[in-house]
C-alpha positions as CSV (number, residue, x, y, z in Angstrom):
1,M,-44.4,42.6,-42.4
2,R,-42.3,44.0,-45.1
3,G,-39.6,42.6,-47.4
4,I,-37.1,43.1,-49.7
5,V,-35.8,40.8,-52.4
6,L,-32.0,41.9,-53.1
7,A,-30.1,39.8,-55.4
8,H,-27.8,39.9,-58.7
9,G,-28.8,41.4,-62.2
10,T,-32.7,41.3,-62.5
11,M,-33.4,38.2,-60.4
12,A,-34.9,40.2,-57.7
13,A,-37.1,42.4,-59.8
14,G,-38.6,39.2,-61.6
15,L,-39.2,37.4,-58.3
16,V,-40.9,40.3,-56.8
17,D,-43.1,40.3,-60.5
18,A,-44.1,36.8,-60.0
19,V,-45.3,36.9,-56.4
20,R,-47.6,40.0,-57.3
21,Q,-49.2,38.3,-60.1
22,I,-49.8,35.1,-58.3
23,T,-50.9,36.7,-54.9
24,G,-51.8,39.9,-56.0
25,V,-50.4,41.8,-53.3
26,D,-49.7,45.4,-53.3
27,A,-46.2,46.3,-54.9
28,D,-45.2,47.9,-50.7
29,V,-44.9,44.6,-49.6
30,L,-42.7,43.5,-51.6
31,Q,-39.9,45.6,-53.0
32,P,-37.2,44.2,-55.8
33,L,-33.5,45.5,-55.5
34,S,-30.3,44.6,-57.7
35,N,-27.0,45.2,-56.7
36,R,-26.4,45.8,-59.8
37,G,-23.7,49.4,-60.1
38,L,-23.3,49.3,-56.6
39,S,-20.5,49.1,-53.8
40,P,-21.5,47.5,-50.9
41,E,-21.9,50.5,-49.3
42,A,-24.3,51.7,-51.2
43,L,-25.9,49.1,-51.5
44,A,-26.3,49.2,-47.7
45,G,-28.0,52.5,-48.0
46,E,-30.6,51.7,-50.3
47,V,-31.4,48.9,-48.0
48,R,-31.2,51.4,-45.0
49,A,-33.6,53.9,-46.7
50,R,-36.0,51.1,-47.1
51,V,-36.4,49.8,-43.7
52,Q,-39.1,51.5,-41.5
53,G,-40.6,48.8,-39.2
54,P,-39.8,45.2,-39.1
55,R,-38.2,44.0,-42.4
56,L,-37.2,40.7,-44.2
57,V,-34.3,41.0,-46.4
58,F,-34.6,37.7,-48.8
59,T,-31.0,37.6,-50.7
60,D,-30.0,35.3,-53.6
61,L,-26.6,33.2,-52.1
62,L,-26.0,33.1,-48.3
63,S,-22.5,33.4,-49.4
64,G,-22.8,36.2,-51.8
65,S,-21.8,39.9,-52.2
66,C,-25.7,40.7,-51.3
67,S,-25.8,38.8,-48.1
68,F,-22.8,40.1,-46.8
69,A,-23.1,43.9,-48.0
70,V,-26.4,44.0,-45.6
71,R,-25.2,41.6,-42.9
72,R,-21.7,44.0,-42.3
73,H,-23.6,47.3,-42.8
74,C,-26.8,46.8,-41.5
75,H,-26.2,44.9,-38.3
76,D,-27.1,47.3,-36.4
77,L,-30.5,47.9,-37.4
78,Q,-32.8,45.8,-34.8
79,E,-36.2,44.8,-37.2
80,L,-33.9,43.7,-39.6
81,V,-33.9,40.0,-40.5
82,V,-31.9,38.4,-43.5
83,V,-33.1,35.2,-45.4
84,S,-30.8,34.1,-47.7
85,G,-31.3,31.5,-50.8
86,V,-34.5,33.0,-51.8
87,N,-36.9,31.5,-54.0
88,L,-40.3,31.7,-55.7
89,P,-42.4,29.1,-53.0
90,M,-40.8,30.9,-49.9
91,L,-41.7,34.8,-51.2
92,L,-45.5,33.3,-51.8
93,E,-45.4,31.8,-48.3
94,F,-44.2,35.3,-47.3
95,A,-46.9,37.3,-49.2
96,M,-49.5,34.8,-47.6
97,F,-48.4,34.5,-44.0
98,R,-46.3,37.7,-43.5
99,E,-48.5,38.7,-40.4
100,L,-47.2,36.3,-38.4
101,P,-44.6,37.1,-36.2
102,V,-41.5,36.7,-36.9
103,A,-40.2,34.0,-34.5
104,E,-43.0,31.8,-36.3
105,L,-42.7,33.1,-39.9
106,V,-38.7,32.6,-40.5
107,P,-39.1,28.7,-40.2
108,R,-41.7,28.8,-42.0
109,L,-40.1,30.6,-45.4
110,L,-37.2,28.7,-44.6
111,S,-38.8,25.0,-44.6
112,K,-41.3,26.0,-47.3
113,G,-38.2,27.2,-49.6
114,R,-36.1,23.9,-48.7
115,S,-39.1,21.9,-49.5
116,A,-39.5,23.6,-52.8
117,I,-36.4,22.2,-54.2
118,G,-36.3,18.7,-55.8
119,S,-35.5,16.6,-58.8
120,S,-37.9,14.2,-61.4
121,G,-36.9,12.2,-64.5
122,F,-33.5,11.8,-63.4
123,N,-32.0,8.5,-61.4
124,T,-28.2,8.3,-61.0
125,E,-28.6,4.4,-60.7
126,Q,-30.6,3.9,-63.8
127,N,-29.2,6.2,-65.9
128,E,-25.3,5.8,-65.4
129,H,-24.6,6.1,-69.1
130,R,-25.7,9.9,-69.1
131,V,-23.6,11.2,-66.0
132,V,-20.7,13.5,-67.1
133,S,-17.6,12.8,-65.3
134,S,-15.3,15.6,-65.1
135,G,-12.5,13.4,-64.1
């Protein structure tokens, strides 16, 4: 399985670079793609040009222009799965387990991505004086 990371600005390149540094995966396993300067149609064209066989497209935002472009203009690609809300732990999991069947891999990626989000050192009950109110 191969992947495309599609995001705003240089985010995709940064995430892919980090995955390559940490895991040592080949450059063709995960490709970065920025939406910078591309219309939704042109962005979808870039995705289509890179899709050969089963692919996962990781987008930065569920309701962002990258996700909308791929879902709207690439919905006919049978072997394409779009995963939104990409983060580094999710991509590391992909790099390590990309040979799993898609039906197993995607839930695993979503679980890893969600479980990697957290907070430490701030408890609103103990630190009420630090909470900034917008009202």
